[in-house]
N, C-alpha and C positions, 0 to 999 in steps of 0.2 A: 515463357509463353507471355505474349502481350495481353494486357487486360483491356476491358472495354473503355472507350473514351468517356469521360465524365464531364457533366456540365459544370461550369464555374459556380461556386457557391458564395453566398453572402456570409457574414460573420456568424450567423446563427446555424449555418450548415444547410440551409434550404437553398434550392436552386433559384437562380435569378432569372432563368428563362421563363418568359411569360409574365414578367413583372409589370408590364403595362397593359394588362388585359382586364382591368376593372370593368364590370358590367357584362362580361362575356357569359353566355348561358351554355352550360355543358350538361349533357346527358351521360350519366354513368350507368352502365348495364353490367350487373355482377351475377356470376353463376355461383350458387351456394353449395355445390356438390360436396366440397371439402370446406365445412363451416369455418374452422379456425384459420385456415389459409385465406379464405375469402375475407375474413375480418382484417387480417394483416394487409392484404392487397388494398382493401377499401381504406384503411387508415393511411396508407402511403399516398393514395390518390387524393383523398380529401385534404390532406395536409398541403399537397402541392397546389391544389385548386384554391384553397383558402389563402395561401401565400401570394397567389397571383391576383386575388380579389375577384375570382370568378364565382358566379352563382351556379349551383348544380342541383340536379334531381337525380335520385337513385332509383333504379328499377331492378328488381331481383327476379332471376329465372333459375330453374332447377340445375341446368348444366350448360356447358360452353356451346354446344350445338344450337341452343335456343337463342343465343345472344344476337346474331345477325337479324333474325326474324323480329325479336322484341324491339331491337333498335329501329328497324324500318317502320314498324307499327307506331312507335312513339314519335318518330320524326314526322310521320304523316299527321298524327293527332295534334302535335305542337304547331305544325304549319297551318292546319285547319283552324286552330284557335288564334292565329296570327301572333304566335309566340315561338318562333322557330329557334332551334338550338344553333349555336355557333360551331359546336364540335361535340365529340363523344369520346368516352373512354370505355373500353371493354375489359372486364376483369374476370378471370377464371383460372382453372388449373385442370390439366389433363395429365394423368400419370400412367406411364406404360403398364399394361397388364399382360395377360397371357394370350390375348386374341388380337385380331386385326382391328378391333374397335378403336384402339388408340389412334391409328393412322387416319381412320375415317373422321373422327371427331377433331383431331388436330388440323388436318388439311382443310376440311370443309368449313370449320369455324373461321379459319384464317381467310379462306377464299370468300366466304360470305361477307366478312368485314370489308375486304377489298372491293367486292362488287358494290356494296352499299356506298362506300366512300367515293369511289370513282363515278358511279352513276349519279349520285346526288351532289357530288363536289363538296362533301362535308369532311372536315378533318376528323380522323379517328385515331386514337392511341390504342394500340393493341397490347393489353396486359394479360393475355391468356397464356399462362405458363404451359409449356409442353416439355415434360421431364421424364426421366427414367425412374426416379425414386422420390419418395416423400421427403427425404433429406435434401435432395436437390431443390425441390419445391420450396422448402422452408428457407434455404440459403438465398433464394431469389426473392421470396415474398417478404421476408423480414425487413422492416423499415431500417433497422440498424445494419443490414447487410446489403442485399441487392436492390431492395426497394423498387421492384418492378411495377408496383401499383403507382408509386410516385413517378416513375419513369414514363409510364404510359400516359399519365396526366400531362406531364411536361411535353411529351411528343405531340399530343393533341393541341396544347397551347402554342407550341412552336409553329405548327401548321396553321393555326388561326392567325398568328402574327404574319406569317407569310401571305396568307389569303388577304388579309386586311391591307398589307403593304402593296401587294400587287394590284388590288382593286383601287386603292387610293392613287397609285401611279397611273393606272388606266383612266381613271376619272379625270385626273389632272391633265393628262395628255389630250383627252377628248375635249375638255373645256378649253385648253389652249388652241386646239385645232379649230373649234367653233369661233373663238375670239379672233383668230387670224382670218378665218373665212368671212366673218362680219366686217373686219377692217378692210379686206379686199373688196367686198361688195360696196361698202361706203365709198371707198376711193374710186371705184369704177363709176358710181352714181354721180360723183362730183365732176367727173370729166365731161 
């Protein structure tokens, strides 16, 4: 069976994705329903953000279903203070139980993150684990194994890089178009 595609790493073993993001502001929203798993996810995320030189704030919520709402509230508050975030990371874990609740929390937390990300055009790395067992959760959360907290942070950073590159290209093209239009106007005026 094929494994997941991994990001290139530097000599220390940390991802080099997002290496040019010094000064980026990231919001991390973590669900603490499973305390020790949350600690491991947060460790992975903060290591990746530190490696990229990104500044971050952490907000804690009870469970995964509250993450999208807390994210939207915090984004609004940051924008009102003229200190917007460049991206966000969502961390949590949902483990299959005996009821339909797992499907509701898994699907609605993911849908909520996508809704916030698309509506606000903000990069979000989704590190909410949805697993059948606690053993699966640990295999994904441990920094030494799956490091899904770090992976979610790297995903957010990669999207921020894309957003910055596209914005920079759009600005350059707009400036070039304005310069060309100016030159055309000057040439017509000289005639």
